[in-house]
KEMI-646808 format. One record per residue (C-alpha): x, y, z; residue in three letters. Coordinates in steps of 0.05 Angstrom, whole numbers, plus 5000, padded with zeros to 4 digits. Layout:
N
+------+------+------+---------+
:    u :    v :    w : residuo :
+------+------+------+---------+
:    X :    Y :    Z :     ALA :
...
+------+------+------+---------+
//
This chain:
358
+------+------+------+---------+
:    u :    v :    w : residuo :
+------+------+------+---------+
: 3343 : 5090 : 1038 :     MET :
: 3387 : 5153 : 1024 :     TYR :
: 3419 : 5144 : 1091 :     LYS :
: 3437 : 5071 : 1075 :     VAL :
: 3467 : 5094 : 1009 :     TRP :
: 3504 : 5148 : 1038 :     ARG :
: 3538 : 5108 : 1090 :     ALA :
: 3559 : 5057 : 1035 :     GLN :
: 3589 : 5113 : 0993 :     LEU :
: 3631 : 5137 : 1052 :     ILE :
: 3650 : 5064 : 1072 :     ARG :
: 3683 : 5057 : 1004 :     LEU :
: 3720 : 5122 : 1010 :     VAL :
: 3747 : 5104 : 1080 :     VAL :
: 3767 : 5035 : 1061 :     VAL :
: 3802 : 5062 : 1001 :     ALA :
: 3839 : 5118 : 1043 :     LEU :
: 3859 : 5062 : 1094 :     LEU :
: 3891 : 5022 : 1042 :     LEU :
: 3926 : 5081 : 1016 :     LEU :
: 3953 : 5101 : 1082 :     GLY :
: 3982 : 5031 : 1094 :     ALA :
: 4031 : 5040 : 1036 :     GLY :
: 4039 : 5115 : 1037 :     CYS :
: 4109 : 5133 : 1015 :     GLY :
: 4126 : 5070 : 0978 :     ARG :
: 4124 : 5063 : 0904 :     ALA :
: 4072 : 5018 : 0872 :     THR :
: 4090 : 4975 : 0815 :     PRO :
: 4047 : 4990 : 0751 :     PRO :
: 3986 : 4947 : 0739 :     ALA :
: 3995 : 4890 : 0692 :     ALA :
: 3963 : 4899 : 0625 :     PRO :
: 3897 : 4867 : 0613 :     SER :
: 3894 : 4798 : 0584 :     ALA :
: 3854 : 4830 : 0527 :     ALA :
: 3917 : 4859 : 0504 :     GLY :
: 3938 : 4931 : 0495 :     GLY :
: 3926 : 4980 : 0552 :     GLY :
: 3855 : 4961 : 0563 :     ALA :
: 3831 : 4968 : 0638 :     THR :
: 3776 : 4932 : 0670 :     THR :
: 3716 : 4978 : 0683 :     PRO :
: 3706 : 4999 : 0755 :     THR :
: 3651 : 4982 : 0797 :     ALA :
: 3591 : 5031 : 0804 :     ASP :
: 3615 : 5079 : 0856 :     PRO :
: 3545 : 5083 : 0885 :     LEU :
: 3547 : 5008 : 0906 :     LEU :
: 3592 : 4966 : 0944 :     PRO :
: 3638 : 4922 : 0900 :     PRO :
: 3606 : 4855 : 0881 :     PRO :
: 3638 : 4791 : 0898 :     LEU :
: 3676 : 4759 : 0844 :     ALA :
: 3634 : 4694 : 0854 :     THR :
: 3568 : 4683 : 0894 :     PRO :
: 3576 : 4667 : 0967 :     ASN :
: 3567 : 4588 : 0970 :     PRO :
: 3537 : 4600 : 1039 :     ASN :
: 3480 : 4641 : 1016 :     ARG :
: 3425 : 4598 : 0990 :     THR :
: 3351 : 4610 : 0975 :     ALA :
: 3300 : 4592 : 1030 :     LEU :
: 3261 : 4531 : 1009 :     PRO :
: 3205 : 4544 : 0963 :     LEU :
: 3158 : 4503 : 1010 :     ALA :
: 3165 : 4553 : 1061 :     THR :
: 3138 : 4608 : 1012 :     ALA :
: 3084 : 4563 : 0980 :     ALA :
: 3028 : 4582 : 1027 :     PRO :
: 3034 : 4655 : 1004 :     LEU :
: 3020 : 4637 : 0934 :     ALA :
: 2951 : 4610 : 0953 :     THR :
: 2938 : 4677 : 0984 :     PHE :
: 2892 : 4647 : 1033 :     THR :
: 2870 : 4664 : 1087 :     PRO :
: 2860 : 4737 : 1071 :     ALA :
: 2825 : 4796 : 1100 :     GLU :
: 2805 : 4862 : 1073 :     ARG :
: 2849 : 4914 : 1104 :     LEU :
: 2824 : 4986 : 1107 :     ARG :
: 2881 : 5029 : 1127 :     TYR :
: 2892 : 5101 : 1151 :     ALA :
: 2820 : 5122 : 1160 :     ASP :
: 2803 : 5085 : 1096 :     ASP :
: 2856 : 5120 : 1054 :     LEU :
: 2865 : 5054 : 1016 :     PHE :
: 2843 : 4983 : 1023 :     SER :
: 2867 : 4919 : 0996 :     LEU :
: 2865 : 4843 : 1007 :     ASP :
: 2924 : 4822 : 1054 :     LEU :
: 2939 : 4754 : 1081 :     PRO :
: 2927 : 4745 : 1157 :     VAL :
: 2989 : 4761 : 1202 :     GLY :
: 3025 : 4808 : 1159 :     TRP :
: 3066 : 4864 : 1193 :     GLU :
: 3043 : 4932 : 1175 :     ILE :
: 3089 : 4995 : 1188 :     THR :
: 3070 : 5065 : 1178 :     ASP :
: 3131 : 5106 : 1149 :     LEU :
: 3093 : 5167 : 1128 :     SER :
: 3126 : 5236 : 1132 :     ASP :
: 3110 : 5307 : 1111 :     GLU :
: 3120 : 5287 : 1037 :     ARG :
: 3077 : 5225 : 1027 :     ALA :
: 3036 : 5168 : 1061 :     SER :
: 3082 : 5111 : 1061 :     LEU :
: 3065 : 5040 : 1089 :     THR :
: 3107 : 4976 : 1090 :     SER :
: 3076 : 4906 : 1089 :     LEU :
: 3118 : 4842 : 1104 :     GLU :
: 3099 : 4769 : 1109 :     ASP :
: 3110 : 4732 : 1175 :     PRO :
: 3169 : 4690 : 1142 :     ALA :
: 3203 : 4754 : 1122 :     ARG :
: 3205 : 4731 : 1049 :     GLN :
: 3162 : 4786 : 1018 :     VAL :
: 3163 : 4861 : 1026 :     ALA :
: 3113 : 4908 : 0999 :     VAL :
: 3116 : 4983 : 0997 :     LEU :
: 3058 : 5031 : 0986 :     ILE :
: 3067 : 5106 : 0977 :     MET :
: 3008 : 5152 : 0963 :     VAL :
: 3029 : 5222 : 0942 :     LEU :
: 2995 : 5286 : 0915 :     ASP :
: 3016 : 5294 : 0845 :     GLY :
: 2980 : 5358 : 0830 :     SER :
: 3051 : 5391 : 0817 :     ALA :
: 3073 : 5335 : 0771 :     VAL :
: 3083 : 5363 : 0700 :     PRO :
: 3028 : 5344 : 0655 :     PRO :
: 3077 : 5316 : 0603 :     ASP :
: 3109 : 5268 : 0653 :     THR :
: 3084 : 5199 : 0631 :     GLY :
: 3067 : 5144 : 0682 :     LEU :
: 3122 : 5101 : 0649 :     GLU :
: 3175 : 5151 : 0667 :     ARG :
: 3149 : 5161 : 0738 :     GLN :
: 3147 : 5086 : 0753 :     LEU :
: 3220 : 5075 : 0727 :     ALA :
: 3244 : 5136 : 0768 :     ASP :
: 3212 : 5116 : 0832 :     PHE :
: 3234 : 5040 : 0826 :     THR :
: 3303 : 5063 : 0808 :     ASN :
: 3309 : 5110 : 0868 :     SER :
: 3298 : 5049 : 0914 :     LEU :
: 3338 : 4997 : 0878 :     PHE :
: 3376 : 5028 : 0820 :     GLY :
: 3449 : 5007 : 0807 :     GLY :
: 3493 : 4979 : 0752 :     ARG :
: 3466 : 4911 : 0756 :     THR :
: 3392 : 4932 : 0764 :     PHE :
: 3347 : 4913 : 0708 :     VAL :
: 3279 : 4945 : 0699 :     PHE :
: 3234 : 4918 : 0646 :     ASP :
: 3194 : 4961 : 0598 :     ALA :
: 3126 : 4977 : 0636 :     PRO :
: 3061 : 4952 : 0608 :     GLU :
: 2996 : 4985 : 0606 :     THR :
: 2941 : 4957 : 0647 :     LEU :
: 2893 : 5012 : 0636 :     ASN :
: 2901 : 5088 : 0618 :     PRO :
: 2917 : 5105 : 0689 :     ASP :
: 2962 : 5044 : 0710 :     THR :
: 3028 : 5019 : 0691 :     ARG :
: 3066 : 4960 : 0717 :     GLN :
: 3135 : 4932 : 0708 :     ALA :
: 3180 : 4873 : 0730 :     ARG :
: 3250 : 4889 : 0758 :     PHE :
: 3312 : 4850 : 0787 :     ARG :
: 3381 : 4854 : 0810 :     PHE :
: 3430 : 4800 : 0830 :     ASP :
: 3490 : 4834 : 0856 :     ASP :
: 3510 : 4796 : 0921 :     ILE :
: 3555 : 4843 : 0958 :     THR :
: 3610 : 4832 : 1009 :     ALA :
: 3573 : 4860 : 1065 :     ASP :
: 3509 : 4820 : 1043 :     GLU :
: 3467 : 4883 : 1035 :     LEU :
: 3434 : 4856 : 0973 :     ARG :
: 3415 : 4787 : 0947 :     ARG :
: 3383 : 4762 : 0882 :     PRO :
: 3320 : 4793 : 0881 :     THR :
: 3259 : 4802 : 0834 :     GLU :
: 3195 : 4844 : 0839 :     GLY :
: 3141 : 4883 : 0810 :     ILE :
: 3124 : 4954 : 0813 :     ALA :
: 3061 : 4993 : 0796 :     ARG :
: 3037 : 5062 : 0789 :     VAL :
: 2964 : 5082 : 0794 :     GLN :
: 2934 : 5149 : 0783 :     ARG :
: 2867 : 5168 : 0812 :     VAL :
: 2854 : 5243 : 0803 :     GLY :
: 2914 : 5285 : 0827 :     ASN :
: 2939 : 5223 : 0871 :     PHE :
: 2990 : 5172 : 0851 :     TYR :
: 3000 : 5107 : 0885 :     THR :
: 3065 : 5070 : 0878 :     PHE :
: 3066 : 4993 : 0899 :     LEU :
: 3129 : 4956 : 0900 :     VAL :
: 3137 : 4880 : 0922 :     ALA :
: 3204 : 4846 : 0926 :     VAL :
: 3221 : 4773 : 0939 :     THR :
: 3279 : 4725 : 0930 :     HIS :
: 3287 : 4711 : 0859 :     ARG :
: 3278 : 4636 : 0870 :     ASP :
: 3209 : 4650 : 0900 :     HIS :
: 3185 : 4704 : 0852 :     PHE :
: 3152 : 4658 : 0800 :     ALA :
: 3113 : 4620 : 0853 :     ALA :
: 3091 : 4684 : 0888 :     LEU :
: 3076 : 4728 : 0829 :     LEU :
: 3002 : 4709 : 0821 :     PRO :
: 2992 : 4726 : 0895 :     SER :
: 3031 : 4792 : 0888 :     LEU :
: 2990 : 4809 : 0827 :     THR :
: 2926 : 4793 : 0865 :     GLN :
: 2947 : 4839 : 0923 :     LEU :
: 2963 : 4897 : 0875 :     PHE :
: 2893 : 4885 : 0837 :     ASP :
: 2858 : 4889 : 0902 :     SER :
: 2885 : 4955 : 0919 :     TYR :
: 2835 : 5016 : 0916 :     THR :
: 2846 : 5091 : 0939 :     LEU :
: 2796 : 5137 : 0966 :     ASP :
: 2811 : 5206 : 0937 :     PRO :
: 2764 : 5240 : 0986 :     ALA :
: 2804 : 5210 : 1043 :     VAL :
: 2867 : 5229 : 1005 :     ALA :
: 2851 : 5302 : 1004 :     GLU :
: 2851 : 5303 : 1078 :     ARG :
: 2908 : 5258 : 1096 :     ARG :
: 2958 : 5258 : 1040 :     VAL :
: 3010 : 5318 : 1052 :     PRO :
: 3007 : 5375 : 1003 :     ASP :
: 3063 : 5371 : 0948 :     PRO :
: 3129 : 5397 : 0971 :     VAL :
: 3163 : 5446 : 0929 :     THR :
: 3238 : 5423 : 0930 :     PRO :
: 3290 : 5477 : 0952 :     THR :
: 3343 : 5487 : 0899 :     PRO :
: 3408 : 5460 : 0922 :     PRO :
: 3467 : 5509 : 0935 :     PRO :
: 3514 : 5520 : 0873 :     ALA :
: 3567 : 5468 : 0871 :     PRO :
: 3634 : 5487 : 0891 :     VAL :
: 3707 : 5458 : 0873 :     SER :
: 3762 : 5441 : 0919 :     LEU :
: 3803 : 5503 : 0893 :     ALA :
: 3749 : 5548 : 0924 :     THR :
: 3749 : 5513 : 0993 :     LEU :
: 3795 : 5535 : 1051 :     PRO :
: 3857 : 5494 : 1063 :     VAL :
: 3892 : 5475 : 1129 :     PHE :
: 3940 : 5530 : 1145 :     THR :
: 4001 : 5481 : 1153 :     LEU :
: 3981 : 5439 : 1094 :     ALA :
: 4033 : 5438 : 1033 :     THR :
: 4008 : 5414 : 0967 :     PRO :
: 4048 : 5356 : 0939 :     LEU :
: 4070 : 5361 : 0868 :     PRO :
: 4037 : 5316 : 0816 :     PRO :
: 4101 : 5277 : 0803 :     ASP :
: 4102 : 5257 : 0878 :     ASP :
: 4097 : 5180 : 0884 :     LEU :
: 4047 : 5192 : 0941 :     ARG :
: 4005 : 5234 : 0897 :     VAL :
: 4007 : 5184 : 0838 :     GLN :
: 3990 : 5125 : 0882 :     ARG :
: 3931 : 5160 : 0918 :     ILE :
: 3900 : 5192 : 0858 :     SER :
: 3904 : 5130 : 0820 :     ARG :
: 3868 : 5092 : 0875 :     GLN :
: 3815 : 5148 : 0883 :     LEU :
: 3802 : 5155 : 0805 :     ALA :
: 3787 : 5080 : 0801 :     ALA :
: 3736 : 5083 : 0853 :     GLN :
: 3710 : 5149 : 0841 :     PHE :
: 3724 : 5172 : 0771 :     PRO :
: 3683 : 5239 : 0782 :     ASP :
: 3710 : 5261 : 0848 :     ALA :
: 3764 : 5315 : 0860 :     GLU :
: 3818 : 5299 : 0907 :     SER :
: 3879 : 5339 : 0934 :     GLN :
: 3936 : 5311 : 0972 :     ILE :
: 3981 : 5351 : 1018 :     TYR :
: 4041 : 5341 : 1066 :     ALA :
: 4034 : 5360 : 1139 :     LEU :
: 4088 : 5371 : 1192 :     PRO :
: 4101 : 5309 : 1233 :     PRO :
: 4071 : 5331 : 1298 :     ALA :
: 4000 : 5352 : 1265 :     THR :
: 3946 : 5324 : 1304 :     GLU :
: 3882 : 5304 : 1266 :     PHE :
: 3838 : 5345 : 1314 :     ASN :
: 3875 : 5407 : 1296 :     ALA :
: 3859 : 5393 : 1222 :     VAL :
: 3786 : 5376 : 1235 :     ARG :
: 3776 : 5437 : 1279 :     GLN :
: 3804 : 5482 : 1224 :     PHE :
: 3748 : 5457 : 1175 :     TYR :
: 3697 : 5459 : 1228 :     VAL :
: 3710 : 5531 : 1237 :     ASN :
: 3717 : 5549 : 1161 :     GLN :
: 3656 : 5504 : 1133 :     LEU :
: 3603 : 5546 : 1165 :     GLN :
: 3553 : 5529 : 1111 :     ASP :
: 3567 : 5455 : 1109 :     TRP :
: 3535 : 5402 : 1155 :     GLU :
: 3583 : 5361 : 1193 :     ASP :
: 3562 : 5291 : 1175 :     ALA :
: 3618 : 5248 : 1210 :     THR :
: 3571 : 5224 : 1265 :     LEU :
: 3521 : 5197 : 1215 :     LEU :
: 3568 : 5139 : 1203 :     PHE :
: 3576 : 5097 : 1265 :     PRO :
: 3615 : 5045 : 1225 :     GLU :
: 3674 : 5097 : 1233 :     LEU :
: 3667 : 5090 : 1307 :     LEU :
: 3659 : 5017 : 1307 :     GLU :
: 3722 : 5009 : 1268 :     ALA :
: 3758 : 5061 : 1312 :     GLN :
: 3773 : 5103 : 1254 :     ILE :
: 3790 : 5171 : 1285 :     ASP :
: 3824 : 5210 : 1226 :     ASN :
: 3768 : 5217 : 1179 :     VAL :
: 3715 : 5275 : 1178 :     ALA :
: 3656 : 5285 : 1134 :     ILE :
: 3615 : 5344 : 1112 :     TRP :
: 3556 : 5351 : 1068 :     GLN :
: 3526 : 5412 : 1030 :     ARG :
: 3471 : 5404 : 0983 :     GLY :
: 3493 : 5352 : 0929 :     GLU :
: 3565 : 5351 : 0951 :     GLN :
: 3600 : 5312 : 1001 :     ILE :
: 3672 : 5331 : 1029 :     LEU :
: 3715 : 5281 : 1064 :     LEU :
: 3785 : 5293 : 1095 :     ILE :
: 3833 : 5240 : 1123 :     SER :
: 3903 : 5243 : 1150 :     THR :
: 3950 : 5186 : 1159 :     PHE :
: 4026 : 5181 : 1174 :     PRO :
: 4081 : 5175 : 1123 :     ASP :
: 4138 : 5149 : 1165 :     GLU :
: 4185 : 5141 : 1106 :     LEU :
: 4186 : 5218 : 1095 :     ASN :
: 4171 : 5234 : 1172 :     GLU :
: 4111 : 5269 : 1153 :     GLN :
: 4036 : 5263 : 1155 :     PHE :
: 3991 : 5265 : 1092 :     VAL :
: 3924 : 5300 : 1086 :     LEU :
: 3874 : 5279 : 1033 :     VAL :
: 3814 : 5317 : 1013 :     THR :
: 3760 : 5287 : 0969 :     VAL :
: 3700 : 5325 : 0942 :     LEU :
: 3644 : 5284 : 0907 :     MET :
: 3573 : 5290 : 0887 :     ASP :
: 3523 : 5246 : 0926 :     ARG :
+------+------+------+---------+
//
């Protein structure tokens, strides 16, 4: 999930820089005032999400409810005992089960044959959870970590019993690359001793009402064996504190780069575009000699950023788009991106550095 999020964030930066490069060196007319009057501006999209389409894609329609109806009856079903009886639940026959566990938790995904319902079950050792952290907050934080965004709606959790909370959620931001669609689901957290189980089920919004009884029945059928959990669920992982954040002013600058003044039209144009997409990011724009090759710029930063991870190859979309003038590094909670492009009007190259929190 994190990798997908990070790829989308970088994609937005790359697109912004490519658009800037296409017009580098030319003045840009000021934006027209908002129709609301005054100097009001339209709020920018959440930088963590791809920009939503202005109108829903007419070619994307919900699957027929008739296709989903058999799931609502929840028959036939069988009692699934999973992972040496770590947990069990009543699951319809034919569902696909995938083990996604790692060193932090037991993680299992379940999907129906029609690919209309996805269920995620995570079991973790909560012995390190502060005692004053309520189940409501844990459920909200977990669900937001999966789906959260500007259009994400998480209803107030309801108490099913002293150790169980459940909530409904939804989001409806259809995006240009169709990574999301109108979705609705339920999430539940259940505490048994020191162990917490998070159950999440999602489906298309048009199917949710018909499937809710079945999804609730599936959740109600879930049981955890704490004795097995003691053997199978990984011990709590103490997170390593991230390194202290830095600013662009403290990072090395390519030897041949000359900072452009704030009143330079190129700086104004690029800064305005970046601020609209990433209001909390730092950026700096430099002029480079006309013969400067990007490989030389990139190699300089490879040599200087010893404690940063080169993350460029984690984004195959850059290679697919044949974008060879972008490099990305990551350190703790920060991401550094550099890009160069020609400024033919001034017979120079422009170097843009962007530093942002992930």
